[in-house]
C-alpha positions as CSV (number, residue, x, y, z in Angstrom):
1,M,103.2,106.2,94.5
2,R,106.7,106.9,93.3
3,T,106.9,105.6,89.7
4,A,109.7,104.9,87.3
5,V,109.4,104.1,83.6
6,L,112.3,102.2,81.9
7,G,112.6,102.4,78.1
8,T,110.4,105.5,78.0
9,S,111.4,106.5,74.4
10,G,109.8,103.5,72.8
11,Y,106.2,103.3,71.7
12,A,105.1,101.2,74.8
13,G,107.2,103.5,77.1
14,Q,105.6,106.7,75.7
15,E,102.1,105.2,76.0
16,T,102.8,104.0,79.5
17,L,104.1,107.5,80.5
18,D,100.9,109.1,79.1
19,R,98.8,106.9,81.4
20,V,101.0,107.5,84.4
21,L,100.7,111.2,83.9
22,R,96.9,111.0,84.0
23,H,96.9,108.7,87.0
24,P,95.7,110.3,90.2
25,E,97.8,108.1,92.4
26,L,101.2,108.0,90.6
27,E,104.1,110.4,90.6
28,V,106.9,110.1,88.1
29,V,110.3,110.1,89.8
30,A,112.5,108.6,87.1
31,L,112.4,108.4,83.3
32,G,114.9,105.8,81.9
33,S,116.1,105.7,78.3
34,G,119.1,104.3,76.6
35,S,119.0,107.0,73.8
36,L,117.8,110.1,75.7
37,A,119.8,109.9,79.0
38,G,120.8,113.4,80.0
39,S,118.1,115.1,77.9
40,A,115.1,117.1,79.1
41,P,111.7,115.4,78.8
42,S,110.9,117.7,75.9
43,A,113.4,115.7,73.8
44,L,110.8,113.0,73.6
45,D,107.8,115.3,73.2
46,L,107.6,119.1,73.3
47,R,104.4,118.9,75.3
48,L,106.2,117.4,78.3
49,N,106.8,120.3,80.7
50,G,109.4,121.0,83.3
51,D,107.6,119.2,86.1
52,L,109.1,115.9,85.0
53,P,112.7,114.8,85.8
54,P,115.3,114.7,83.0
55,F,116.0,111.4,81.3
56,V,118.6,109.1,82.9
57,S,119.9,105.7,82.0
58,N,117.6,102.8,82.6
59,E,120.0,101.5,85.3
60,E,119.8,104.9,87.1
61,A,116.0,105.0,86.8
62,L,115.8,101.5,88.3
63,A,117.9,102.5,91.2
64,E,115.9,105.7,92.0
65,G,113.9,103.9,94.7
66,A,110.5,103.9,93.0
67,E,107.7,102.0,94.5
68,L,106.3,101.1,91.0
69,V,108.5,100.3,88.0
70,F,107.2,99.9,84.4
71,C,109.7,98.0,82.3
72,C,109.3,98.9,78.6
73,L,112.7,97.5,77.5
74,G,113.5,94.9,74.8
75,H,113.0,91.3,75.7
76,A,116.7,90.3,76.3
77,E,117.4,93.6,78.2
78,A,114.3,93.0,80.4
79,A,115.3,89.4,81.1
80,V,118.5,90.5,83.0
81,L,116.6,93.0,85.1
82,E,117.1,92.6,88.9
83,P,113.9,94.0,90.3
84,P,114.2,96.2,93.4
85,A,113.4,94.4,96.6
86,D,110.2,96.2,97.6
87,A,108.8,97.6,94.3
88,V,106.0,96.4,92.2
89,V,107.5,95.8,88.7
90,V,105.3,95.4,85.6
91,D,107.2,94.1,82.6
92,L,105.7,94.9,79.2
93,S,108.3,92.9,77.3
94,G,108.5,89.1,76.8
95,G,111.3,88.8,79.2
96,H,109.3,87.1,81.9
97,R,106.3,85.5,80.1
98,L,107.4,81.9,79.5
99,P,109.2,79.1,81.3
100,A,113.0,79.3,81.1
101,E,113.3,76.2,78.8
102,L,111.2,77.9,76.1
103,Y,113.4,81.0,75.6
104,P,116.0,79.5,73.3
105,E,113.4,78.3,70.9
106,W,111.0,81.3,70.9
107,Y,113.2,84.2,71.8
108,G,116.6,83.1,70.7
109,F,118.5,83.3,74.0
110,E,119.0,81.4,77.2
111,H,117.2,83.2,80.0
112,P,119.8,84.7,82.3
113,R,117.6,84.5,85.4
114,G,115.6,81.5,84.6
115,A,115.5,80.2,88.2
116,E,113.6,83.3,89.2
117,L,110.8,83.2,86.5
118,D,108.5,81.5,89.0
119,D,108.5,84.7,90.9
120,W,106.8,86.5,88.1
121,S,103.0,86.4,87.6
122,Y,101.7,86.2,84.0
123,A,98.7,88.5,84.4
124,L,95.8,89.2,82.1
125,P,93.5,91.1,84.5
126,E,90.1,89.7,83.3
127,L,91.3,86.1,83.3
128,R,94.4,85.9,85.5
129,P,94.8,88.9,87.9
130,P,98.3,89.6,89.1
131,E,99.7,87.7,92.1
132,G,102.5,89.2,93.9
133,R,104.7,92.2,93.1
134,L,106.4,91.0,89.9
135,V,104.0,91.1,86.9
136,A,104.6,89.9,83.4
137,S,102.0,91.6,81.1
138,P,100.9,89.5,78.0
139,G,101.8,90.3,74.4
140,C,99.2,92.1,72.3
141,C,98.2,89.2,70.1
142,A,98.1,86.8,73.0
143,T,95.9,89.2,74.9
144,A,93.3,89.4,72.1
145,A,93.4,85.7,71.4
146,L,93.0,84.8,75.1
147,L,90.2,87.3,75.6
148,A,88.4,85.6,72.7
149,L,89.1,82.0,73.6
150,A,90.0,81.4,77.3
151,P,86.5,81.6,78.7
152,I,85.3,78.9,76.3
153,A,88.6,76.9,76.0
154,D,87.3,73.8,77.9
155,V,84.5,73.3,75.3
156,L,86.6,73.6,72.2
157,E,88.2,70.9,70.1
158,P,91.9,71.9,70.5
159,S,93.0,70.7,67.1
160,S,90.3,72.8,65.4
161,V,91.4,76.2,66.8
162,V,92.8,78.7,64.3
163,V,93.8,82.3,65.3
164,D,94.1,84.8,62.5
165,A,95.6,88.1,63.8
166,K,96.0,91.5,62.1
167,S,98.0,94.2,63.7
168,G,99.0,97.8,63.1
169,V,102.6,98.6,62.3
170,S,103.3,100.1,65.8
171,G,103.3,96.5,67.1
172,A,106.7,96.0,65.6
173,G,108.2,98.7,67.9
174,R,109.8,102.1,67.1
175,N,113.1,100.8,65.6
176,L,112.9,100.8,61.8
177,S,113.2,97.6,59.9
178,P,112.6,96.8,56.2
179,S,109.2,95.3,56.9
180,S,108.1,98.4,58.9
181,H,109.2,101.0,56.4
182,A,106.3,103.1,54.9
183,G,107.2,102.1,51.4
184,F,106.7,98.4,52.3
185,V,103.7,98.7,54.6
186,L,101.4,101.2,52.8
187,E,98.9,99.6,50.5
188,N,100.1,96.1,51.6
189,T,99.1,93.4,54.0
190,F,101.1,90.3,54.7
191,P,101.7,87.5,57.2
192,Y,104.9,87.4,59.2
193,Q,106.6,84.8,61.5
194,V,104.1,82.3,60.1
195,G,104.0,79.2,62.4
196,S,106.8,80.6,64.7
197,H,105.5,83.7,66.4
198,R,106.5,84.0,70.0
199,H,103.0,84.8,71.2
200,A,101.9,81.3,70.3
201,P,103.4,79.7,73.5
202,E,101.8,82.4,75.6
203,I,98.4,81.5,74.2
204,A,99.0,77.8,74.7
205,Q,100.1,78.1,78.3
206,V,96.9,79.7,79.3
207,L,94.5,77.7,77.1
208,G,96.2,74.4,77.9
209,F,96.7,73.4,74.3
210,P,98.5,74.8,71.2
211,V,96.7,76.7,68.5
212,C,97.4,77.5,64.8
213,F,98.3,81.2,65.0
214,V,99.2,83.4,62.1
215,P,99.7,87.2,62.5
216,H,99.5,89.7,59.7
217,L,100.6,93.3,59.4
218,L,98.0,96.0,58.5
219,P,98.8,99.3,56.9
220,V,97.5,101.2,59.9
221,R,99.4,102.8,62.8
222,R,97.7,101.0,65.7
223,G,95.0,98.5,66.4
224,L,94.7,94.7,66.5
225,L,92.0,92.3,65.5
226,V,92.0,88.6,65.9
227,T,89.4,86.2,64.3
228,C,89.4,82.8,66.0
229,Y,87.8,79.7,64.4
230,A,87.0,76.5,66.4
231,R,84.6,73.6,66.7
232,A,82.7,73.7,70.0
233,T,81.5,70.7,72.0
234,A,78.8,72.8,73.8
235,G,76.3,75.4,72.9
236,D,76.6,77.9,75.7
237,L,79.5,79.9,74.4
238,R,77.8,83.3,74.7
239,E,76.8,82.5,78.3
240,R,80.4,81.7,79.1
241,L,81.7,84.9,77.6
242,E,79.0,86.9,79.3
243,A,79.9,85.5,82.6
244,A,83.6,86.3,82.0
245,Y,83.1,89.9,81.1
246,A,79.8,91.1,82.6
247,A,81.6,93.0,85.4
248,S,84.6,94.1,83.4
249,P,85.1,97.8,82.9
250,V,87.5,97.1,80.0
251,V,86.3,94.2,77.9
252,R,82.8,94.4,76.3
253,L,81.0,91.4,74.8
254,L,79.0,92.9,71.9
255,P,75.4,92.1,71.1
256,E,74.6,89.2,68.7
257,E,75.5,90.0,65.1
258,V,77.6,93.0,66.0
259,A,81.2,92.8,65.0
260,P,84.2,94.3,66.8
261,E,85.9,97.2,64.9
262,L,89.4,98.7,65.1
263,S,88.0,102.3,64.9
264,R,86.2,102.0,68.2
265,V,89.2,100.7,70.2
266,Q,92.1,102.6,68.6
267,G,93.6,105.0,71.1
268,T,91.8,103.4,74.0
269,D,92.5,100.7,76.6
270,A,89.2,98.9,75.9
271,A,88.6,95.6,74.0
272,E,85.6,94.3,72.1
273,V,84.6,90.7,71.7
274,G,82.0,89.3,69.3
275,L,80.7,85.8,68.9
276,F,79.3,84.3,65.7
277,E,78.4,80.9,64.2
278,D,79.4,79.9,60.7
279,R,76.1,78.8,59.0
280,A,77.8,76.5,56.5
281,T,80.1,74.5,58.9
282,G,78.7,75.2,62.4
283,R,82.1,76.5,63.5
284,A,82.3,79.1,66.3
285,I,83.9,82.4,65.3
286,V,85.1,84.7,68.0
287,V,86.5,88.1,67.2
288,C,88.4,90.4,69.5
289,A,89.5,94.0,68.7
290,L,91.8,96.1,70.8
291,D,94.6,98.7,70.5
292,N,98.0,97.0,70.4
293,L,99.5,99.9,72.4
294,G,96.5,100.2,74.7
295,K,94.9,97.0,76.1
296,G,97.7,95.2,74.2
297,A,100.5,97.0,76.1
298,A,100.5,100.2,78.2
299,G,96.9,100.2,79.2
300,Q,97.0,96.6,80.4
301,A,100.3,97.2,82.2
302,V,98.7,100.1,84.2
303,Q,95.6,98.0,84.8
304,N,97.8,95.2,86.2
305,A,99.7,97.8,88.3
306,N,96.5,99.1,89.7
307,L,95.4,95.6,90.7
308,A,98.7,94.7,92.2
309,L,98.7,97.9,94.3
310,G,95.1,97.7,95.3
311,L,94.1,100.8,93.4
312,D,91.1,101.5,91.3
313,E,91.4,99.1,88.3
314,T,90.7,101.8,85.7
315,A,92.8,104.7,87.2
316,G,94.8,106.3,84.4
317,L,93.2,104.3,81.6
318,R,91.5,105.6,78.4
319,L,88.1,104.1,78.5
320,S,85.4,106.8,78.0
321,G,84.4,109.1,75.2
322,V,83.4,108.8,71.5
323,L,86.2,108.7,69.0
324,V,85.9,110.0,65.4
């Protein structure tokens, strides 16, 4: 399957390329980059050998005639993308996740191709598999929150739901900003975009109701953990979660009293979910851990591509092994 990666030099692009290279059914025919166009693959990583094509502009990569395109561009840049007529396109950005009318409020721009957003499928494989050839992959925090809450959403009191998320600094992307500088991040933890994070409407559109969502930055490179609090109207939460993930090769519901941990999911495309009950208040507590660059980005994008193309769902993914 002829494959192109746009925005290869960013974190999500690099991670996507890594999975494409280990995928038995995909062949890289174009590497797009706004900063590395004209350079050899080794300009990104010395371990990339001469079997790969040199970097070209993202526009040239898109026009290469690939059958599968991974779009790892910025939100606004991805939003103007004109997808090739016959290719499967998986967008890792937020350029196609929401209805057009929400973009000014949550992304700060009018969507330039708003009339075409209905052609894109918002796809979280375990809960909403992709439909059609244009796929919008969810954001990392939205993925973790939805894995924790979506299977039990219809038995939760909507106004009671609180999502506390903590993510590694790579979730902010590769471009340096004051809040991602090592001198600011190390030995520090803080909330950001409190009450206004753009993953909130993603969560709401799947659950069917808004939630109180607050993300925090952790002084780690990668990994994401969400702790969700809610009042339940039924007592079969574990049964619902078990039914949702019993057959999943990616998401694991942990045994009772076992908590998800970043260390077990960092560097992988897997996710862990744990369910607890607060003894003092009776509230349900659902925790999900995943890698923000794995299941939260590149791994999920490749998983979505596999499903859209009718390939083995786990091809190219990092799922096995014991990490230290």
